[in-house]
C-alpha positions, 0 to 999 in steps of 0.5 A: 462522477463518484470517487474511486475506491481501491481495496487495501490489496490493490494499494499494497500491490501498487506500493510493491510494484512501485518499490520494485522499480520495474514499472512506471507510474503510467504502467502501474495506473494501467495495470490497476485502473488508477485514474491519477498518478497523485493517488500513487504518490499519496499511498507512497507518502503514507507508506514512507511516513509509516502511516500504513494504517491509512491504507485500510481506511475507507474514503472520508474516514480519518482515524486518529485515536486508534489508527484504524477501523474498529473491528467486529471481532478480534479474529478479523483484526488479527487477519487484517494485521497479518495480511498487512504484515505479509505485504510489508514483508514482501515489499521489504524483501523486494527492496533488499533484493534490489539493494543487493543487485545495485551493490553488485553493479 
């Protein structure tokens, strides 16, 4: 039995759904094919701890010096960073929406 590999897009989508608060861990696991709820907890811990560079790391790679993989080209690096920032922006927008809804109640 091998390790499951999840793309950074899946990880960000899980974080977004979790921050949205509309789905339970079980529903998120079914939606994305995640085998264990501790995986979700780990990604959320990385997100809350501002260790988002870890979401793009391959299994078994622990980048410490540059906080991320070495890119082949500068363009590849910029594209990856842009995608990450877009996902973070979506998560923050959702959080602000939920916060405003809670204030109204």
